[in-house]
C-alpha positions in Angstrom: -33.1 26.5 18.2 -34.6 25.1 14.9 -32.4 24.6 11.9 -34.2 24.3 8.5 -32.2 22.7 5.8 -32.3 20.3 2.9 -30.5 17.2 4.1 -29.6 14.6 1.5 -32.4 15.9 -0.8 -35.1 16.0 1.9 -36.4 19.2 3.6 -35.9 18.8 7.4 -36.1 20.8 10.6 -33.6 19.8 13.3 -33.1 21.0 16.8 -29.7 22.3 17.8 -28.0 24.0 20.7 -26.3 27.3 20.0 -22.9 25.7 20.6 -23.5 22.7 18.2 -21.4 22.3 15.2 -22.8 20.9 12.0 -21.1 17.6 12.9 -22.9 17.6 16.3 -26.2 18.2 14.6 -25.7 15.5 12.0 -24.6 12.8 14.5 -27.3 13.7 17.0 -29.8 13.3 14.1 -28.6 9.8 13.2 -26.2 10.7 10.3 -23.1 9.1 11.6 -21.1 8.7 8.4 -19.2 11.9 9.0 -16.6 11.1 11.7 -15.3 13.1 14.6 -11.5 13.0 14.4 -9.6 16.1 15.6 -12.6 18.4 16.2 -10.4 21.3 15.1 -10.8 21.1 11.3 -7.4 19.5 10.7 -8.2 15.9 9.7 -11.1 16.1 7.3 -12.8 13.0 8.7 -16.0 15.1 9.1 -16.2 16.4 5.5 -19.7 16.9 4.1 -20.9 19.1 1.2 -22.8 22.3 2.0 -24.3 24.2 -0.9 -22.0 22.4 -3.3 -18.8 22.9 -1.3 -16.9 20.3 0.8 -16.6 21.7 4.3 -15.3 20.3 7.6 -18.4 20.0 9.6 -16.7 19.9 13.0 -15.9 23.6 12.8 -19.0 24.8 11.0 -21.5 26.2 13.5 -24.9 24.5 13.0 -26.7 27.9 13.1 -24.8 28.9 9.9 -26.3 26.1 7.8 -29.9 27.2 8.3 -31.5 27.2 4.9 -28.6 25.3 3.3 -28.4 22.2 1.2 -26.3 19.6 3.1 -25.1 16.3 1.6 -23.6 13.5 3.7 -22.0 10.2 2.8 -25.5 8.6 3.5 -26.8 10.3 0.3 -24.6 8.2 -1.9 -24.9 4.5 -2.6 -25.9 1.7 -0.4 -24.0 -1.5 0.4 -25.8 -3.3 -2.4 -25.6 -0.4 -4.9 -22.4 1.7 -4.4 -22.0 5.1 -5.9 -19.2 5.1 -8.6 -16.9 7.0 -6.2 -17.5 4.4 -3.4 -17.0 1.5 -5.9 -13.7 3.1 -7.0 -12.4 3.3 -3.4 -13.4 -0.4 -2.8 -12.0 -1.7 -6.1 -8.7 0.2 -5.6 -8.3 -1.1 -2.0 -8.2 2.6 -1.0 -9.4 1.9 2.6 -8.2 0.1 5.5 -9.7 1.0 8.8 -12.3 3.2 6.9 -12.5 6.0 9.5 -11.3 8.7 7.1 -13.0 7.3 4.0 -16.4 9.1 4.3 -14.6 12.4 4.4 -12.3 11.4 1.5 -15.3 10.3 -0.6 -17.2 13.5 0.0 -14.1 15.6 -0.8 -13.7 13.5 -4.0 -17.3 14.1 -4.9 -16.8 17.9 -4.4 -13.7 17.8 -6.6 -15.3 15.8 -9.4 -18.3 18.1 -9.5 -16.1 21.1 -10.2 -13.3 19.3 -12.0 -14.4 16.1 -13.7 -10.9 15.3 -15.1 -8.4 16.2 -12.4 -4.7 15.4 -12.9 -2.6 13.9 -10.0 -1.5 17.4 -8.7 -5.1 18.6 -8.6 -6.2 15.4 -6.8 -3.4 15.8 -4.3 -4.3 19.5 -3.8 -8.1 18.7 -3.3 -7.3 16.0 -0.7 -4.6 17.9 1.1 -7.0 18.8 4.0 -8.0 15.1 4.5 -5.7 12.9 6.5 -5.4 9.1 6.5 -3.2 7.1 8.9 -3.5 3.7 7.2 -3.0 3.8 3.4 -0.1 6.0 2.5 -2.4 7.8 0.0 -1.3 6.1 -3.3 -4.3 3.9 -3.4 -6.6 6.8 -2.5 -5.1 8.8 -5.4 -5.7 5.8 -7.7 -9.2 5.6 -6.5 -10.0 9.2 -7.2 -8.6 9.0 -10.7 -10.6 5.8 -11.2 -13.7 7.5 -9.8 -13.3 10.4 -12.2 -13.4 7.9 -15.1 -16.4 6.1 -13.6 -18.4 9.3 -13.0 -17.6 10.5 -16.5 -18.9 7.1 -17.7 -15.5 6.1 -19.2 -15.0 2.9 -17.2 -17.3 -0.1 -17.3 -18.0 -1.7 -14.0 -18.6 -5.4 -13.7 -21.8 -6.7 -12.1 -19.8 -7.8 -9.0 -18.3 -4.3 -8.6 -14.9 -5.2 -10.2 -13.6 -3.2 -13.1 -13.7 -4.4 -16.7 -10.5 -3.2 -18.4 -11.2 -0.4 -20.9 -11.8 -1.7 -24.4 -12.6 -5.2 -23.3 -15.8 -7.0 -22.6 -16.5 -9.8 -20.3 -19.0 -12.0 -21.9 -17.1 -15.3 -22.2 -16.1 -16.1 -18.7 -17.7 -17.3 -15.4 -16.2 -14.5 -13.3 -19.2 -12.3 -13.9 -22.9 -13.1 -13.7 -24.2 -14.3 -17.0 -20.8 -15.1 -18.3 -19.2 -18.5 -19.2 -15.7 -19.9 -19.3 -13.5 -18.2 -21.9 
């Protein structure tokens, strides 16, 4: 069957079997950022955004997304130009094996679109459906809080992706392009 949708801002028509989940459809179409973990909706590795809401794509029937707007991790930044949420995860060392991170980032994006200034309890609640076996979550929580500041434009980001501490500038050292020794 044909599924018409807007995928990462582009109108597309994809072929799906009646039994395909949204995750199946995405991965068969070359969008491999969403990962298959549990295939039961328990781990959140497959989280994508559908019509503005983070969902677990492994349990969403592909047929139900006909006419929807779907956003995957591939819609965010590139290796050379990270989205602020991706940069916050990198800069806060909030990833190890990286398998859960696309789902965590998409869940974070959904959170920050509805709540641009979440407190720790709200971050924990939003991420409660996404599991990570490597990090212990503290660095992920730090990354989400940092991402909230970055998305809101409150934190400067250095040219190399590192953070410049709030209230400081980095114009007198050689650690950033264009700088010189302080």
